[in-house]
Wavefront OBJ file of the C-alpha trace (Angstrom):
o trace
v 102.058 -24.128 114.013
v 105.234 -26.229 113.871
v 103.304 -29.280 115.059
v 100.803 -28.833 112.240
v 103.579 -28.635 109.631
v 105.458 -31.594 111.016
v 102.430 -33.856 111.362
v 100.373 -32.990 108.275
v 100.551 -32.827 104.520
v 101.000 -29.453 102.841
v 97.282 -29.383 101.984
v 96.257 -29.988 105.590
v 98.822 -27.469 106.849
v 97.286 -24.927 104.443
v 94.097 -24.872 106.564
v 96.022 -23.617 109.597
v 98.396 -21.419 107.616
v 95.755 -19.529 105.611
v 93.989 -18.364 108.766
v 97.243 -17.331 110.461
v 98.480 -15.583 107.302
v 95.356 -13.433 107.045
v 95.420 -12.642 110.781
v 99.048 -11.536 110.477
v 98.259 -9.287 107.508
v 95.383 -7.636 109.356
v 97.318 -7.053 112.600
v 100.245 -5.447 110.756
v 98.321 -3.264 108.332
v 99.501 -0.036 109.993
v 103.175 -0.685 109.239
v 102.831 -0.423 105.455
v 99.301 0.401 104.456
v 99.924 0.369 100.695
v 101.213 -3.212 100.468
v 98.626 -4.521 102.907
v 95.837 -2.817 100.969
v 97.059 -4.592 97.824
v 97.172 -7.924 99.652
v 93.650 -7.524 101.000
v 92.121 -6.041 97.827
v 93.837 -8.116 95.121
v 92.799 -11.765 95.480
v 95.285 -13.033 92.856
v 98.173 -11.228 94.544
v 97.069 -12.473 97.979
v 96.822 -16.051 96.687
v 100.258 -15.907 95.051
v 101.870 -14.367 98.119
v 100.099 -16.787 100.439
v 101.193 -19.780 98.362
v 104.805 -18.561 98.416
v 104.838 -18.159 102.197
v 102.852 -21.370 102.748
v 105.565 -23.402 101.055
v 108.442 -21.518 102.713
v 107.000 -21.884 106.221
v 106.036 -25.525 105.668
v 109.465 -26.469 104.292
v 111.280 -24.667 107.102
v 109.147 -26.304 109.796
v 109.504 -29.712 108.155
v 113.291 -29.277 108.068
v 113.297 -28.329 111.754
v 111.680 -31.666 112.585
v 114.324 -33.566 110.606
v 117.405 -32.189 112.339
v 118.382 -32.213 115.989
v 118.225 -28.990 117.939
v 121.177 -28.604 120.276
v 120.332 -27.081 123.642
v 122.749 -24.749 125.360
v 125.144 -26.991 127.230
v 123.553 -30.183 125.937
v 122.772 -32.297 122.925
v 119.779 -33.887 121.302
v 116.260 -32.969 120.361
v 114.139 -30.441 122.153
v 110.538 -31.484 121.474
v 108.289 -28.623 120.469
v 111.133 -26.106 120.112
v 110.558 -23.984 117.007
v 113.115 -21.288 117.743
v 115.587 -22.343 115.055
l 1 2 3 4 5 6 7 8 9 10 11 12 13 14 15 16 17 18 19 20 21 22 23 24 25 26 27 28 29 30 31 32 33 34 35 36 37 38 39 40 41 42 43 44 45 46 47 48 49 50 51 52 53 54 55 56 57 58 59 60 61 62 63 64 65 66 67 68 69 70 71 72 73 74 75 76 77 78 79 80 81 82 83 84
């Protein structure tokens, strides 16, 4: 997903993010059924929450691409590393 954020506009990233966001909600529904029910049943709430996380994830992944990642015992960029 980092590659999509770093190489696309926010609108293009949204296509990948929206699918992943919904998949994540569905796979974690058992952990807090009440909030997940609201997310799945209330389209306005889901849209607002999705938009919030879309921007946060996109900005974080964009920032990761703009700064070097220092490897243990080394320096420089680590291509494809999204662990920070």
